[in-house]
Backbone as CSV, one residue per row, in Angstrom:
resi,resn,N_x,N_y,N_z,CA_x,CA_y,CA_z,C_x,C_y,C_z
1,UNK,166.984,-54.237,227.094,166.104,-53.262,226.450,166.637,-53.001,225.061
2,UNK,165.774,-53.057,224.103,166.201,-52.837,222.708,166.080,-51.371,222.298
3,UNK,166.567,-51.056,221.126,166.603,-49.674,220.646,165.200,-49.046,220.548
4,UNK,164.235,-49.828,220.113,162.884,-49.295,220.011,162.296,-48.929,221.375
5,UNK,162.579,-49.743,222.379,162.099,-49.455,223.735,162.753,-48.198,224.309
6,UNK,164.052,-48.063,224.074,164.773,-46.885,224.527,164.193,-45.632,223.846
7,UNK,163.981,-45.707,222.539,163.395,-44.603,221.793,162.031,-44.223,222.286
8,UNK,161.245,-45.233,222.628,159.890,-44.989,223.154,159.935,-44.225,224.483
9,UNK,160.841,-44.592,225.362,160.992,-43.920,226.653,161.458,-42.478,226.447
10,UNK,162.382,-42.291,225.532,162.898,-40.962,225.232,161.780,-40.062,224.684
11,UNK,161.001,-40.609,223.776,159.896,-39.831,223.171,158.858,-39.475,224.222
12,UNK,158.517,-40.433,225.088,157.540,-40.177,226.146,158.023,-39.052,227.054
13,UNK,159.284,-39.127,227.462,159.826,-38.101,228.376,159.881,-36.757,227.696
14,UNK,160.240,-36.696,226.415,160.258,-35.440,225.699,158.891,-34.808,225.647
15,UNK,157.876,-35.645,225.407,156.494,-35.130,225.365,156.026,-34.686,226.738
16,UNK,156.430,-35.409,227.781,156.083,-34.996,229.145,156.611,-33.610,229.443
17,UNK,157.819,-33.335,228.952,158.458,-32.024,229.173,157.961,-30.979,228.185
18,UNK,157.142,-31.431,227.228,156.565,-30.539,226.238,157.635,-29.769,225.450
19,UNK,158.610,-30.533,224.954,159.615,-29.900,224.093,159.619,-30.605,222.748
20,UNK,159.973,-29.871,221.738,159.984,-30.418,220.372,161.258,-31.216,220.112
21,UNK,161.252,-31.975,219.061,162.444,-32.727,218.672,163.585,-31.713,218.323
22,UNK,163.225,-30.590,217.731,164.198,-29.571,217.399,164.864,-28.982,218.639
23,UNK,164.032,-28.741,219.675,164.566,-28.178,220.920,165.477,-29.220,221.617
24,UNK,165.024,-30.478,221.631,165.813,-31.536,222.252,167.145,-31.680,221.536
25,UNK,167.132,-31.603,220.221,168.335,-31.691,219.432,169.308,-30.547,219.782
26,UNK,168.793,-29.338,219.840,169.606,-28.176,220.152,170.205,-28.277,221.560
27,UNK,169.397,-28.671,222.514,169.868,-28.779,223.912,170.874,-29.910,224.081
28,UNK,170.738,-30.968,223.270,171.621,-32.126,223.343,172.864,-31.995,222.501
29,UNK,172.897,-30.981,221.622,174.048,-30.813,220.749,174.169,-31.829,219.624
30,UNK,172.994,-32.288,219.163,172.952,-33.261,218.051,171.943,-32.770,217.028
31,UNK,171.911,-33.433,215.884,170.980,-33.039,214.822,169.576,-33.575,215.121
32,UNK,168.599,-32.882,214.539,167.226,-33.346,214.725,167.040,-34.678,214.057
33,UNK,167.755,-34.954,212.983,167.644,-36.283,212.321,168.099,-37.395,213.274
34,UNK,169.076,-37.105,214.105,169.613,-38.092,215.058,168.533,-38.324,216.140
35,UNK,167.888,-37.265,216.614,166.814,-37.396,217.593,165.681,-38.252,217.045
36,UNK,165.292,-37.961,215.807,164.214,-38.744,215.171,164.611,-40.216,215.087
37,UNK,165.811,-40.495,214.654,166.275,-41.878,214.511,166.305,-42.574,215.893
38,UNK,166.766,-41.895,216.918,166.819,-42.472,218.265,165.404,-42.811,218.727
39,UNK,164.480,-41.863,218.576,163.101,-42.083,219.007,162.462,-43.203,218.239
40,UNK,162.825,-43.436,217.040,162.273,-44.520,216.239,162.992,-45.851,216.462
41,UNK,164.107,-45.788,217.146,164.890,-47.010,217.356,165.573,-47.490,216.093
42,UNK,165.925,-46.510,215.225,166.530,-46.817,213.942,168.011,-46.451,213.928
43,UNK,168.707,-47.007,212.973,170.109,-46.665,212.781,170.976,-47.212,213.892
44,UNK,172.144,-46.634,213.994,173.108,-47.069,215.008,173.721,-45.808,215.643
45,UNK,172.939,-45.135,216.489,173.447,-43.877,217.035,174.637,-44.080,217.960
46,UNK,175.489,-43.116,218.024,176.619,-43.211,218.914,176.169,-43.122,220.370
47,UNK,176.846,-43.864,221.217,176.490,-43.906,222.619,176.519,-42.505,223.234
48,UNK,177.489,-41.673,222.870,177.548,-40.322,223.478,176.342,-39.502,223.081
49,UNK,175.757,-39.717,221.896,174.585,-39.012,221.488,173.383,-39.431,222.351
50,UNK,173.239,-40.736,222.556,172.156,-41.246,223.375,172.280,-40.726,224.799
51,UNK,173.491,-40.765,225.339,173.703,-40.300,226.717,173.414,-38.794,226.842
52,UNK,173.746,-38.045,225.809,173.479,-36.587,225.812,171.979,-36.341,225.845
53,UNK,171.226,-37.081,225.061,169.752,-36.933,225.021,169.169,-37.314,226.404
54,UNK,169.652,-38.433,226.945,169.180,-38.880,228.256,169.440,-37.843,229.316
55,UNK,170.630,-37.289,229.336,171.003,-36.272,230.318,170.129,-35.036,230.174
56,UNK,169.896,-34.608,228.943,169.072,-33.446,228.681,167.660,-33.662,229.216
57,UNK,167.169,-34.895,229.128,165.806,-35.216,229.543,165.732,-35.584,231.022
58,UNK,166.891,-35.633,231.696,166.875,-36.010,233.121,166.702,-37.508,233.319
59,UNK,167.080,-38.305,232.325,166.978,-39.750,232.405,168.335,-40.379,232.611
60,UNK,168.342,-41.602,233.136,169.581,-42.340,233.337,169.499,-43.662,232.569
61,UNK,170.653,-44.182,232.212,170.738,-45.462,231.506,171.587,-46.397,232.358
62,UNK,171.044,-47.540,232.693,171.785,-48.515,233.489,171.984,-49.800,232.656
63,UNK,173.131,-50.386,232.820,173.481,-51.618,232.117,173.788,-52.713,233.113
64,UNK,173.208,-53.863,232.883,173.484,-55.034,233.722,174.150,-56.071,232.828
65,UNK,175.302,-56.526,233.247,176.005,-57.573,232.518,175.705,-58.901,233.140
66,UNK,175.384,-59.878,232.296,175.142,-61.234,232.824,175.664,-62.245,231.819
67,UNK,175.888,-63.419,232.344,176.436,-64.504,231.521,175.678,-65.784,231.811
68,UNK,175.534,-66.628,230.800,174.969,-67.954,230.987,175.964,-68.873,231.643
69,UNK,177.231,-68.417,231.681,178.307,-69.220,232.263,178.845,-68.531,233.526
70,UNK,178.370,-68.935,234.720,178.810,-68.268,235.943,180.327,-68.313,236.171
71,UNK,181.002,-69.319,235.633,182.433,-69.363,235.836,183.145,-68.282,235.079
72,UNK,182.480,-67.644,234.113,183.125,-66.552,233.362,183.487,-65.387,234.294
73,UNK,182.700,-65.191,235.354,182.987,-64.123,236.277,184.210,-64.459,237.171
74,UNK,184.434,-65.719,237.404,185.570,-66.153,238.216,186.907,-65.824,237.567
75,UNK,186.925,-65.741,236.256,188.132,-65.472,235.501,188.524,-63.990,235.556
76,UNK,187.604,-63.143,235.930,187.856,-61.714,235.943,188.674,-61.263,237.122
């Protein structure tokens, strides 16, 4: 999932909860400019900021690691 898709999901959830970007920023402990950038999929926001927004909205973020080289896992 790319940054724009993540931002789209965050924006949809914020609207479902009927809260403003300012309110989300305050509840998440980040600036409104950061919320706007995350929702637009712009910039390079810190992971802790994204996780804070997701937690505030009741969302979770899952990561799946995969490799084109199955033997790479054998080395771990």
